mmCIF file as Biopython writes it, N, C-alpha, C and O atoms, coordinates in Angstrom:
data_model
#
loop_
_atom_site.group_PDB
_atom_site.id
_atom_site.type_symbol
_atom_site.label_atom_id
_atom_site.label_alt_id
_atom_site.label_comp_id
_atom_site.label_asym_id
_atom_site.label_entity_id
_atom_site.label_seq_id
_atom_site.pdbx_PDB_ins_code
_atom_site.Cartn_x
_atom_site.Cartn_y
_atom_site.Cartn_z
_atom_site.occupancy
_atom_site.B_iso_or_equiv
_atom_site.auth_seq_id
_atom_site.auth_asym_id
_atom_site.pdbx_PDB_model_num
ATOM 1   N N  . UNK A ? 1  ? 13.573  12.552  2.248   1.0 0.0 1  A 1 
ATOM 2   C CA . UNK A ? 1  ? 12.185  13.363  2.128   1.0 0.0 1  A 1 
ATOM 3   C C  . UNK A ? 1  ? 11.207  12.602  2.549   1.0 0.0 1  A 1 
ATOM 4   O O  . UNK A ? 1  ? 10.473  13.118  3.391   1.0 0.0 1  A 1 
ATOM 5   N N  . UNK A ? 2  ? 10.913  11.259  2.136   1.0 0.0 2  A 1 
ATOM 6   C CA . UNK A ? 2  ? 9.680   10.334  2.776   1.0 0.0 2  A 1 
ATOM 7   C C  . UNK A ? 2  ? 10.011  10.140  4.181   1.0 0.0 2  A 1 
ATOM 8   O O  . UNK A ? 2  ? 9.072   9.809   4.905   1.0 0.0 2  A 1 
ATOM 9   N N  . UNK A ? 3  ? 11.345  10.301  4.794   1.0 0.0 3  A 1 
ATOM 10  C CA . UNK A ? 3  ? 11.377  10.004  6.162   1.0 0.0 3  A 1 
ATOM 11  C C  . UNK A ? 3  ? 10.831  11.163  6.908   1.0 0.0 3  A 1 
ATOM 12  O O  . UNK A ? 3  ? 10.830  11.041  8.133   1.0 0.0 3  A 1 
ATOM 13  N N  . UNK A ? 4  ? 10.364  12.270  6.405   1.0 0.0 4  A 1 
ATOM 14  C CA . UNK A ? 4  ? 9.780   13.301  7.072   1.0 0.0 4  A 1 
ATOM 15  C C  . UNK A ? 4  ? 8.483   13.272  7.399   1.0 0.0 4  A 1 
ATOM 16  O O  . UNK A ? 4  ? 7.962   13.933  8.297   1.0 0.0 4  A 1 
ATOM 17  N N  . UNK A ? 5  ? 7.838   12.346  6.523   1.0 0.0 5  A 1 
ATOM 18  C CA . UNK A ? 5  ? 6.450   11.940  6.849   1.0 0.0 5  A 1 
ATOM 19  C C  . UNK A ? 5  ? 5.928   11.359  8.345   1.0 0.0 5  A 1 
ATOM 20  O O  . UNK A ? 5  ? 6.276   10.212  8.626   1.0 0.0 5  A 1 
ATOM 21  N N  . UNK A ? 6  ? 5.295   11.936  9.094   1.0 0.0 6  A 1 
ATOM 22  C CA . UNK A ? 6  ? 4.817   11.421  10.283  1.0 0.0 6  A 1 
ATOM 23  C C  . UNK A ? 6  ? 3.528   10.927  10.566  1.0 0.0 6  A 1 
ATOM 24  O O  . UNK A ? 6  ? 3.133   10.385  11.599  1.0 0.0 6  A 1 
ATOM 25  N N  . UNK A ? 7  ? 2.822   11.219  9.358   1.0 0.0 7  A 1 
ATOM 26  C CA . UNK A ? 7  ? 1.370   10.915  9.374   1.0 0.0 7  A 1 
ATOM 27  C C  . UNK A ? 7  ? 1.391   9.304   9.162   1.0 0.0 7  A 1 
ATOM 28  O O  . UNK A ? 7  ? 2.300   8.704   8.588   1.0 0.0 7  A 1 
ATOM 29  N N  . UNK A ? 8  ? 0.104   8.641   9.788   1.0 0.0 8  A 1 
ATOM 30  C CA . UNK A ? 8  ? 0.059   7.236   9.393   1.0 0.0 8  A 1 
ATOM 31  C C  . UNK A ? 8  ? -0.087  7.165   7.624   1.0 0.0 8  A 1 
ATOM 32  O O  . UNK A ? 8  ? -0.574  8.127   7.030   1.0 0.0 8  A 1 
ATOM 33  N N  . UNK A ? 9  ? 0.330   6.078   6.966   1.0 0.0 9  A 1 
ATOM 34  C CA . UNK A ? 9  ? 0.316   6.263   5.705   1.0 0.0 9  A 1 
ATOM 35  C C  . UNK A ? 9  ? 0.073   4.755   5.460   1.0 0.0 9  A 1 
ATOM 36  O O  . UNK A ? 9  ? 0.680   3.846   6.026   1.0 0.0 9  A 1 
ATOM 37  N N  . UNK A ? 10 ? -0.798  4.637   4.633   1.0 0.0 10 A 1 
ATOM 38  C CA . UNK A ? 10 ? -1.089  3.070   4.085   1.0 0.0 10 A 1 
ATOM 39  C C  . UNK A ? 10 ? -0.765  3.018   2.612   1.0 0.0 10 A 1 
ATOM 40  O O  . UNK A ? 10 ? -1.301  3.762   1.790   1.0 0.0 10 A 1 
ATOM 41  N N  . UNK A ? 11 ? 0.095   2.149   2.332   1.0 0.0 11 A 1 
ATOM 42  C CA . UNK A ? 11 ? 0.711   1.968   0.910   1.0 0.0 11 A 1 
ATOM 43  C C  . UNK A ? 11 ? 0.142   0.631   0.291   1.0 0.0 11 A 1 
ATOM 44  O O  . UNK A ? 11 ? 0.330   -0.425  0.895   1.0 0.0 11 A 1 
ATOM 45  N N  . UNK A ? 12 ? -0.466  0.654   -0.756  1.0 0.0 12 A 1 
ATOM 46  C CA . UNK A ? 12 ? -1.352  -0.285  -1.437  1.0 0.0 12 A 1 
ATOM 47  C C  . UNK A ? 12 ? -0.755  -0.598  -2.787  1.0 0.0 12 A 1 
ATOM 48  O O  . UNK A ? 12 ? -0.892  0.302   -3.615  1.0 0.0 12 A 1 
ATOM 49  N N  . UNK A ? 13 ? -0.079  -1.758  -3.210  1.0 0.0 13 A 1 
ATOM 50  C CA . UNK A ? 13 ? 0.064   -1.943  -4.440  1.0 0.0 13 A 1 
ATOM 51  C C  . UNK A ? 13 ? -0.029  -3.562  -4.828  1.0 0.0 13 A 1 
ATOM 52  O O  . UNK A ? 13 ? 0.087   -4.445  -3.979  1.0 0.0 13 A 1 
ATOM 53  N N  . UNK A ? 14 ? -0.247  -3.803  -6.192  1.0 0.0 14 A 1 
ATOM 54  C CA . UNK A ? 14 ? -0.235  -5.249  -6.502  1.0 0.0 14 A 1 
ATOM 55  C C  . UNK A ? 14 ? 1.300   -5.641  -6.916  1.0 0.0 14 A 1 
ATOM 56  O O  . UNK A ? 14 ? 2.098   -4.751  -7.209  1.0 0.0 14 A 1 
ATOM 57  N N  . UNK A ? 15 ? 1.667   -7.024  -6.923  1.0 0.0 15 A 1 
ATOM 58  C CA . UNK A ? 15 ? 3.097   -7.308  -6.871  1.0 0.0 15 A 1 
ATOM 59  C C  . UNK A ? 15 ? 3.356   -7.375  -8.628  1.0 0.0 15 A 1 
ATOM 60  O O  . UNK A ? 15 ? 4.504   -7.602  -9.009  1.0 0.0 15 A 1 
ATOM 61  N N  . UNK A ? 16 ? 2.450   -7.208  -9.472  1.0 0.0 16 A 1 
ATOM 62  C CA . UNK A ? 16 ? 2.749   -7.200  -10.663 1.0 0.0 16 A 1 
ATOM 63  C C  . UNK A ? 16 ? 2.206   -5.944  -11.502 1.0 0.0 16 A 1 
ATOM 64  O O  . UNK A ? 16 ? 1.844   -5.919  -12.678 1.0 0.0 16 A 1 
ATOM 65  N N  . UNK A ? 17 ? 2.260   -4.788  -10.442 1.0 0.0 17 A 1 
ATOM 66  C CA . UNK A ? 17 ? 1.967   -3.363  -11.124 1.0 0.0 17 A 1 
ATOM 67  C C  . UNK A ? 17 ? 2.886   -2.918  -12.103 1.0 0.0 17 A 1 
ATOM 68  O O  . UNK A ? 17 ? 4.027   -2.679  -11.707 1.0 0.0 17 A 1 
ATOM 69  N N  . UNK A ? 18 ? 2.641   -2.769  -13.218 1.0 0.0 18 A 1 
ATOM 70  C CA . UNK A ? 18 ? 3.615   -2.191  -14.249 1.0 0.0 18 A 1 
ATOM 71  C C  . UNK A ? 18 ? 3.753   -0.684  -14.237 1.0 0.0 18 A 1 
ATOM 72  O O  . UNK A ? 18 ? 4.735   -0.124  -14.725 1.0 0.0 18 A 1 
ATOM 73  N N  . UNK A ? 19 ? 2.824   -0.088  -13.712 1.0 0.0 19 A 1 
ATOM 74  C CA . UNK A ? 19 ? 2.763   1.405   -13.624 1.0 0.0 19 A 1 
ATOM 75  C C  . UNK A ? 19 ? 3.596   1.887   -12.525 1.0 0.0 19 A 1 
ATOM 76  O O  . UNK A ? 19 ? 4.365   2.845   -12.598 1.0 0.0 19 A 1 
ATOM 77  N N  . UNK A ? 20 ? 3.409   1.235   -11.617 1.0 0.0 20 A 1 
ATOM 78  C CA . UNK A ? 20 ? 4.285   1.708   -10.086 1.0 0.0 20 A 1 
ATOM 79  C C  . UNK A ? 20 ? 4.828   0.476   -9.678  1.0 0.0 20 A 1 
ATOM 80  O O  . UNK A ? 20 ? 4.183   -0.185  -8.864  1.0 0.0 20 A 1 
ATOM 81  N N  . UNK A ? 21 ? 5.977   0.023   -10.131 1.0 0.0 21 A 1 
ATOM 82  C CA . UNK A ? 21 ? 6.637   -1.223  -9.627  1.0 0.0 21 A 1 
ATOM 83  C C  . UNK A ? 21 ? 6.389   -1.419  -8.121  1.0 0.0 21 A 1 
ATOM 84  O O  . UNK A ? 21 ? 6.328   -0.460  -7.352  1.0 0.0 21 A 1 
ATOM 85  N N  . UNK A ? 22 ? 6.248   -2.688  -7.732  1.0 0.0 22 A 1 
ATOM 86  C CA . UNK A ? 22 ? 6.154   -2.849  -6.304  1.0 0.0 22 A 1 
ATOM 87  C C  . UNK A ? 22 ? 7.489   -2.656  -5.347  1.0 0.0 22 A 1 
ATOM 88  O O  . UNK A ? 22 ? 7.416   -2.480  -4.131  1.0 0.0 22 A 1 
ATOM 89  N N  . UNK A ? 23 ? 8.614   -2.712  -6.039  1.0 0.0 23 A 1 
ATOM 90  C CA . UNK A ? 23 ? 9.901   -2.233  -5.290  1.0 0.0 23 A 1 
ATOM 91  C C  . UNK A ? 23 ? 9.823   -0.955  -4.755  1.0 0.0 23 A 1 
ATOM 92  O O  . UNK A ? 23 ? 10.425  -0.703  -3.711  1.0 0.0 23 A 1 
ATOM 93  N N  . UNK A ? 24 ? 9.057   0.020   -5.420  1.0 0.0 24 A 1 
ATOM 94  C CA . UNK A ? 24 ? 8.912   1.402   -4.951  1.0 0.0 24 A 1 
ATOM 95  C C  . UNK A ? 24 ? 8.122   1.395   -3.607  1.0 0.0 24 A 1 
ATOM 96  O O  . UNK A ? 24 ? 8.470   2.056   -2.628  1.0 0.0 24 A 1 
ATOM 97  N N  . UNK A ? 25 ? 6.932   0.516   -3.654  1.0 0.0 25 A 1 
ATOM 98  C CA . UNK A ? 25 ? 6.201   0.589   -2.362  1.0 0.0 25 A 1 
ATOM 99  C C  . UNK A ? 25 ? 7.037   -0.138  -1.224  1.0 0.0 25 A 1 
ATOM 100 O O  . UNK A ? 25 ? 6.777   0.082   -0.041  1.0 0.0 25 A 1 
ATOM 101 N N  . UNK A ? 26 ? 7.933   -0.912  -1.564  1.0 0.0 26 A 1 
ATOM 102 C CA . UNK A ? 26 ? 8.664   -1.516  -0.297  1.0 0.0 26 A 1 
ATOM 103 C C  . UNK A ? 26 ? 9.658   -0.408  0.051   1.0 0.0 26 A 1 
ATOM 104 O O  . UNK A ? 26 ? 9.960   -0.296  1.239   1.0 0.0 26 A 1 
ATOM 105 N N  . UNK A ? 27 ? 10.165  0.366   -0.781  1.0 0.0 27 A 1 
ATOM 106 C CA . UNK A ? 27 ? 11.079  1.329   -0.354  1.0 0.0 27 A 1 
ATOM 107 C C  . UNK A ? 27 ? 10.170  2.671   0.284   1.0 0.0 27 A 1 
ATOM 108 O O  . UNK A ? 27 ? 10.750  3.341   1.139   1.0 0.0 27 A 1 
ATOM 109 N N  . UNK A ? 28 ? 9.110   2.976   -0.015  1.0 0.0 28 A 1 
ATOM 110 C CA . UNK A ? 28 ? 8.307   4.013   0.572   1.0 0.0 28 A 1 
ATOM 111 C C  . UNK A ? 28 ? 8.130   3.471   2.157   1.0 0.0 28 A 1 
ATOM 112 O O  . UNK A ? 28 ? 8.290   4.196   3.139   1.0 0.0 28 A 1 
ATOM 113 N N  . UNK A ? 29 ? 7.769   2.055   2.200   1.0 0.0 29 A 1 
ATOM 114 C CA . UNK A ? 29 ? 7.377   1.465   3.454   1.0 0.0 29 A 1 
ATOM 115 C C  . UNK A ? 29 ? 8.728   1.701   4.442   1.0 0.0 29 A 1 
ATOM 116 O O  . UNK A ? 29 ? 8.595   2.233   5.544   1.0 0.0 29 A 1 
ATOM 117 N N  . UNK A ? 30 ? 9.866   1.311   4.006   1.0 0.0 30 A 1 
ATOM 118 C CA . UNK A ? 30 ? 10.963  1.433   4.793   1.0 0.0 30 A 1 
ATOM 119 C C  . UNK A ? 30 ? 11.272  3.055   5.286   1.0 0.0 30 A 1 
ATOM 120 O O  . UNK A ? 30 ? 11.755  3.426   6.357   1.0 0.0 30 A 1 
ATOM 121 N N  . UNK A ? 31 ? 10.928  3.687   4.396   1.0 0.0 31 A 1 
ATOM 122 C CA . UNK A ? 31 ? 11.269  5.215   4.634   1.0 0.0 31 A 1 
ATOM 123 C C  . UNK A ? 31 ? 10.281  5.939   5.358   1.0 0.0 31 A 1 
ATOM 124 O O  . UNK A ? 31 ? 10.596  6.865   6.106   1.0 0.0 31 A 1 
ATOM 125 N N  . UNK A ? 32 ? 8.877   5.503   5.149   1.0 0.0 32 A 1 
ATOM 126 C CA . UNK A ? 32 ? 7.817   6.398   6.188   1.0 0.0 32 A 1 
ATOM 127 C C  . UNK A ? 32 ? 7.696   5.508   7.375   1.0 0.0 32 A 1 
ATOM 128 O O  . UNK A ? 32 ? 7.263   4.356   7.369   1.0 0.0 32 A 1 
ATOM 129 N N  . UNK A ? 33 ? 8.131   6.185   8.387   1.0 0.0 33 A 1 
ATOM 130 C CA . UNK A ? 33 ? 7.980   5.505   9.926   1.0 0.0 33 A 1 
ATOM 131 C C  . UNK A ? 33 ? 6.836   4.830   10.267  1.0 0.0 33 A 1 
ATOM 132 O O  . UNK A ? 33 ? 6.777   3.658   10.637  1.0 0.0 33 A 1 
ATOM 133 N N  . UNK A ? 34 ? 5.760   5.749   10.107  1.0 0.0 34 A 1 
ATOM 134 C CA . UNK A ? 34 ? 4.216   5.283   10.466  1.0 0.0 34 A 1 
ATOM 135 C C  . UNK A ? 34 ? 3.615   4.745   9.152   1.0 0.0 34 A 1 
ATOM 136 O O  . UNK A ? 34 ? 2.561   5.234   8.745   1.0 0.0 34 A 1 
ATOM 137 N N  . UNK A ? 35 ? 4.185   3.838   8.524   1.0 0.0 35 A 1 
ATOM 138 C CA . UNK A ? 35 ? 3.334   3.205   7.386   1.0 0.0 35 A 1 
ATOM 139 C C  . UNK A ? 35 ? 3.000   1.811   7.481   1.0 0.0 35 A 1 
ATOM 140 O O  . UNK A ? 35 ? 3.612   1.040   8.220   1.0 0.0 35 A 1 
ATOM 141 N N  . UNK A ? 36 ? 2.024   1.470   6.736   1.0 0.0 36 A 1 
ATOM 142 C CA . UNK A ? 36 ? 1.579   0.064   6.639   1.0 0.0 36 A 1 
ATOM 143 C C  . UNK A ? 36 ? 1.557   -0.246  5.193   1.0 0.0 36 A 1 
ATOM 144 O O  . UNK A ? 36 ? 1.115   0.535   4.350   1.0 0.0 36 A 1 
ATOM 145 N N  . UNK A ? 37 ? 2.066   -1.452  4.926   1.0 0.0 37 A 1 
ATOM 146 C CA . UNK A ? 37 ? 2.240   -2.035  3.605   1.0 0.0 37 A 1 
ATOM 147 C C  . UNK A ? 37 ? 1.355   -3.062  3.275   1.0 0.0 37 A 1 
ATOM 148 O O  . UNK A ? 37 ? 1.374   -4.097  3.940   1.0 0.0 37 A 1 
ATOM 149 N N  . UNK A ? 38 ? 0.500   -2.907  2.244   1.0 0.0 38 A 1 
ATOM 150 C CA . UNK A ? 38 ? -0.313  -4.144  1.779   1.0 0.0 38 A 1 
ATOM 151 C C  . UNK A ? 38 ? -0.082  -4.501  0.204   1.0 0.0 38 A 1 
ATOM 152 O O  . UNK A ? 38 ? -0.376  -3.796  -0.762  1.0 0.0 38 A 1 
ATOM 153 N N  . UNK A ? 39 ? 0.475   -5.684  0.212   1.0 0.0 39 A 1 
ATOM 154 C CA . UNK A ? 39 ? 0.951   -6.010  -1.292  1.0 0.0 39 A 1 
ATOM 155 C C  . UNK A ? 39 ? -0.276  -7.132  -1.756  1.0 0.0 39 A 1 
ATOM 156 O O  . UNK A ? 39 ? -0.697  -7.968  -0.957  1.0 0.0 39 A 1 
ATOM 157 N N  . UNK A ? 40 ? -0.678  -7.045  -2.875  1.0 0.0 40 A 1 
ATOM 158 C CA . UNK A ? 40 ? -1.885  -8.097  -3.319  1.0 0.0 40 A 1 
ATOM 159 C C  . UNK A ? 40 ? -1.097  -8.801  -4.306  1.0 0.0 40 A 1 
ATOM 160 O O  . UNK A ? 40 ? -0.493  -8.281  -5.243  1.0 0.0 40 A 1 
ATOM 161 N N  . UNK A ? 41 ? -1.168  -10.341 -3.942  1.0 0.0 41 A 1 
ATOM 162 C CA . UNK A ? 41 ? -0.618  -11.138 -4.913  1.0 0.0 41 A 1 
ATOM 163 C C  . UNK A ? 41 ? -1.333  -11.243 -6.490  1.0 0.0 41 A 1 
ATOM 164 O O  . UNK A ? 41 ? -2.525  -11.064 -6.740  1.0 0.0 41 A 1 
ATOM 165 N N  . UNK A ? 42 ? -0.381  -11.542 -7.345  1.0 0.0 42 A 1 
ATOM 166 C CA . UNK A ? 42 ? -0.987  -11.709 -8.740  1.0 0.0 42 A 1 
ATOM 167 C C  . UNK A ? 42 ? -1.824  -10.494 -9.250  1.0 0.0 42 A 1 
ATOM 168 O O  . UNK A ? 42 ? -2.608  -10.625 -10.189 1.0 0.0 42 A 1 
ATOM 169 N N  . UNK A ? 43 ? -1.656  -9.444  -8.678  1.0 0.0 43 A 1 
ATOM 170 C CA . UNK A ? 43 ? -2.452  -8.101  -9.067  1.0 0.0 43 A 1 
ATOM 171 C C  . UNK A ? 43 ? -1.612  -7.092  -9.395  1.0 0.0 43 A 1 
ATOM 172 O O  . UNK A ? 43 ? -0.538  -6.841  -8.848  1.0 0.0 43 A 1 
ATOM 173 N N  . UNK A ? 44 ? -2.304  -6.304  -10.629 1.0 0.0 44 A 1 
ATOM 174 C CA . UNK A ? 44 ? -1.617  -5.345  -11.219 1.0 0.0 44 A 1 
ATOM 175 C C  . UNK A ? 44 ? -1.839  -3.992  -10.520 1.0 0.0 44 A 1 
ATOM 176 O O  . UNK A ? 44 ? -1.901  -3.977  -9.291  1.0 0.0 44 A 1 
ATOM 177 N N  . UNK A ? 45 ? -1.981  -2.689  -11.330 1.0 0.0 45 A 1 
ATOM 178 C CA . UNK A ? 45 ? -2.227  -1.540  -11.047 1.0 0.0 45 A 1 
ATOM 179 C C  . UNK A ? 45 ? -3.630  -1.199  -10.509 1.0 0.0 45 A 1 
ATOM 180 O O  . UNK A ? 45 ? -3.824  -0.174  -9.856  1.0 0.0 45 A 1 
ATOM 181 N N  . UNK A ? 46 ? -4.684  -2.157  -10.823 1.0 0.0 46 A 1 
ATOM 182 C CA . UNK A ? 46 ? -5.946  -1.991  -10.415 1.0 0.0 46 A 1 
ATOM 183 C C  . UNK A ? 46 ? -6.237  -3.011  -9.303  1.0 0.0 46 A 1 
ATOM 184 O O  . UNK A ? 46 ? -7.282  -3.653  -9.202  1.0 0.0 46 A 1 
ATOM 185 N N  . UNK A ? 47 ? -5.059  -3.084  -8.391  1.0 0.0 47 A 1 
ATOM 186 C CA . UNK A ? 47 ? -5.410  -4.242  -7.253  1.0 0.0 47 A 1 
ATOM 187 C C  . UNK A ? 47 ? -6.557  -4.117  -6.379  1.0 0.0 47 A 1 
ATOM 188 O O  . UNK A ? 47 ? -7.251  -5.025  -5.922  1.0 0.0 47 A 1 
ATOM 189 N N  . UNK A ? 48 ? -6.693  -2.486  -6.159  1.0 0.0 48 A 1 
ATOM 190 C CA . UNK A ? 48 ? -7.914  -2.356  -5.400  1.0 0.0 48 A 1 
ATOM 191 C C  . UNK A ? 48 ? -9.299  -2.763  -5.921  1.0 0.0 48 A 1 
ATOM 192 O O  . UNK A ? 48 ? -10.213 -3.084  -5.162  1.0 0.0 48 A 1 
ATOM 193 N N  . UNK A ? 49 ? -9.395  -2.735  -7.117  1.0 0.0 49 A 1 
ATOM 194 C CA . UNK A ? 49 ? -10.586 -3.434  -7.744  1.0 0.0 49 A 1 
ATOM 195 C C  . UNK A ? 49 ? -10.602 -5.022  -7.897  1.0 0.0 49 A 1 
ATOM 196 O O  . UNK A ? 49 ? -11.627 -5.703  -7.849  1.0 0.0 49 A 1 
ATOM 197 N N  . UNK A ? 50 ? -9.472  -5.444  -8.063  1.0 0.0 50 A 1 
ATOM 198 C CA . UNK A ? 50 ? -9.282  -6.998  -7.982  1.0 0.0 50 A 1 
ATOM 199 C C  . UNK A ? 50 ? -9.420  -7.628  -6.821  1.0 0.0 50 A 1 
ATOM 200 O O  . UNK A ? 50 ? -9.692  -8.829  -6.798  1.0 0.0 50 A 1 
ATOM 201 N N  . UNK A ? 51 ? -9.229  -6.814  -5.562  1.0 0.0 51 A 1 
ATOM 202 C CA . UNK A ? 51 ? -9.308  -7.418  -4.267  1.0 0.0 51 A 1 
ATOM 203 C C  . UNK A ? 51 ? -10.336 -6.428  -3.499  1.0 0.0 51 A 1 
ATOM 204 O O  . UNK A ? 51 ? -10.039 -6.074  -2.358  1.0 0.0 51 A 1 
ATOM 205 N N  . UNK A ? 52 ? -11.511 -5.984  -4.082  1.0 0.0 52 A 1 
ATOM 206 C CA . UNK A ? 52 ? -12.149 -5.032  -3.525  1.0 0.0 52 A 1 
ATOM 207 C C  . UNK A ? 52 ? -12.363 -5.127  -1.826  1.0 0.0 52 A 1 
ATOM 208 O O  . UNK A ? 52 ? -12.137 -4.293  -0.949  1.0 0.0 52 A 1 
ATOM 209 N N  . UNK A ? 53 ? -12.923 -6.579  -1.758  1.0 0.0 53 A 1 
ATOM 210 C CA . UNK A ? 53 ? -13.597 -6.579  -0.337  1.0 0.0 53 A 1 
ATOM 211 C C  . UNK A ? 53 ? -12.307 -6.646  0.623   1.0 0.0 53 A 1 
ATOM 212 O O  . UNK A ? 53 ? -12.512 -6.161  1.736   1.0 0.0 53 A 1 
ATOM 213 N N  . UNK A ? 54 ? -10.957 -7.181  0.392   1.0 0.0 54 A 1 
ATOM 214 C CA . UNK A ? 54 ? -10.050 -7.198  1.329   1.0 0.0 54 A 1 
ATOM 215 C C  . UNK A ? 54 ? -9.377  -5.760  1.373   1.0 0.0 54 A 1 
ATOM 216 O O  . UNK A ? 54 ? -8.776  -5.408  2.388   1.0 0.0 54 A 1 
ATOM 217 N N  . UNK A ? 55 ? -9.474  -4.993  0.346   1.0 0.0 55 A 1 
ATOM 218 C CA . UNK A ? 55 ? -8.947  -3.668  0.360   1.0 0.0 55 A 1 
ATOM 219 C C  . UNK A ? 55 ? -9.959  -2.739  1.374   1.0 0.0 55 A 1 
ATOM 220 O O  . UNK A ? 55 ? -9.498  -1.993  2.237   1.0 0.0 55 A 1 
ATOM 221 N N  . UNK A ? 56 ? -11.388 -2.909  1.125   1.0 0.0 56 A 1 
ATOM 222 C CA . UNK A ? 56 ? -12.234 -2.180  2.087   1.0 0.0 56 A 1 
ATOM 223 C C  . UNK A ? 56 ? -12.137 -2.481  3.187   1.0 0.0 56 A 1 
ATOM 224 O O  . UNK A ? 56 ? -12.605 -1.638  3.952   1.0 0.0 56 A 1 
ATOM 225 N N  . UNK A ? 57 ? -11.585 -3.626  3.797   1.0 0.0 57 A 1 
ATOM 226 C CA . UNK A ? 57 ? -11.552 -4.265  5.173   1.0 0.0 57 A 1 
ATOM 227 C C  . UNK A ? 57 ? -10.170 -3.613  5.769   1.0 0.0 57 A 1 
ATOM 228 O O  . UNK A ? 57 ? -9.966  -3.108  6.873   1.0 0.0 57 A 1 
ATOM 229 N N  . UNK A ? 58 ? -9.275  -3.804  4.630   1.0 0.0 58 A 1 
ATOM 230 C CA . UNK A ? 58 ? -8.006  -3.051  5.228   1.0 0.0 58 A 1 
ATOM 231 C C  . UNK A ? 58 ? -7.777  -1.595  5.230   1.0 0.0 58 A 1 
ATOM 232 O O  . UNK A ? 58 ? -6.809  -1.130  5.831   1.0 0.0 58 A 1 
ATOM 233 N N  . UNK A ? 59 ? -8.674  -0.792  4.543   1.0 0.0 59 A 1 
ATOM 234 C CA . UNK A ? 59 ? -8.677  0.767   4.713   1.0 0.0 59 A 1 
ATOM 235 C C  . UNK A ? 59 ? -9.624  0.951   5.802   1.0 0.0 59 A 1 
ATOM 236 O O  . UNK A ? 59 ? -9.359  1.876   6.570   1.0 0.0 59 A 1 
ATOM 237 N N  . UNK A ? 60 ? -10.646 0.284   6.028   1.0 0.0 60 A 1 
ATOM 238 C CA . UNK A ? 60 ? -11.343 0.488   7.110   1.0 0.0 60 A 1 
ATOM 239 C C  . UNK A ? 60 ? -10.560 0.296   8.731   1.0 0.0 60 A 1 
ATOM 240 O O  . UNK A ? 60 ? -10.790 1.004   9.711   1.0 0.0 60 A 1 
ATOM 241 N N  . UNK A ? 61 ? -9.724  -0.712  8.669   1.0 0.0 61 A 1 
ATOM 242 C CA . UNK A ? 61 ? -8.859  -0.741  9.789   1.0 0.0 61 A 1 
ATOM 243 C C  . UNK A ? 61 ? -8.086  0.099   9.945   1.0 0.0 61 A 1 
ATOM 244 O O  . UNK A ? 61 ? -7.864  0.407   11.117  1.0 0.0 61 A 1 
ATOM 245 N N  . UNK A ? 62 ? -7.434  0.743   8.991   1.0 0.0 62 A 1 
ATOM 246 C CA . UNK A ? 62 ? -6.218  1.581   8.740   1.0 0.0 62 A 1 
ATOM 247 C C  . UNK A ? 62 ? -7.039  2.983   9.328   1.0 0.0 62 A 1 
ATOM 248 O O  . UNK A ? 62 ? -6.517  3.641   10.227  1.0 0.0 62 A 1 
ATOM 249 N N  . UNK A ? 63 ? -8.226  3.337   8.804   1.0 0.0 63 A 1 
ATOM 250 C CA . UNK A ? 63 ? -8.960  4.455   9.276   1.0 0.0 63 A 1 
ATOM 251 C C  . UNK A ? 63 ? -9.384  4.709   10.718  1.0 0.0 63 A 1 
ATOM 252 O O  . UNK A ? 63 ? -9.527  5.749   11.361  1.0 0.0 63 A 1 
ATOM 253 N N  . UNK A ? 64 ? -9.545  3.373   11.026  1.0 0.0 64 A 1 
ATOM 254 C CA . UNK A ? 64 ? -10.208 3.359   12.537  1.0 0.0 64 A 1 
ATOM 255 C C  . UNK A ? 64 ? -9.307  3.112   13.687  1.0 0.0 64 A 1 
ATOM 256 O O  . UNK A ? 64 ? -9.691  2.859   14.829  1.0 0.0 64 A 1 
ATOM 257 N N  . UNK A ? 65 ? -7.842  3.224   13.217  1.0 0.0 65 A 1 
ATOM 258 C CA . UNK A ? 65 ? -6.847  3.152   14.182  1.0 0.0 65 A 1 
ATOM 259 C C  . UNK A ? 65 ? -6.891  4.402   15.110  1.0 0.0 65 A 1 
ATOM 260 O O  . UNK A ? 65 ? -6.081  4.517   16.030  1.0 0.0 65 A 1 
#
């Protein structure tokens, strides 16, 4: 099912996320052809807020492709 996604996809997760285990992010990345994966170290479910500056930079690069 995920392999049918053709749109560019940004997958972001923290490596200690208890709500969305990081293994799922790796699996999605493997199945979505045009995906990018960003895993934040020592971060949980709120990794976007733990690494705000880096996330904004990553998102801007992704959106400006």
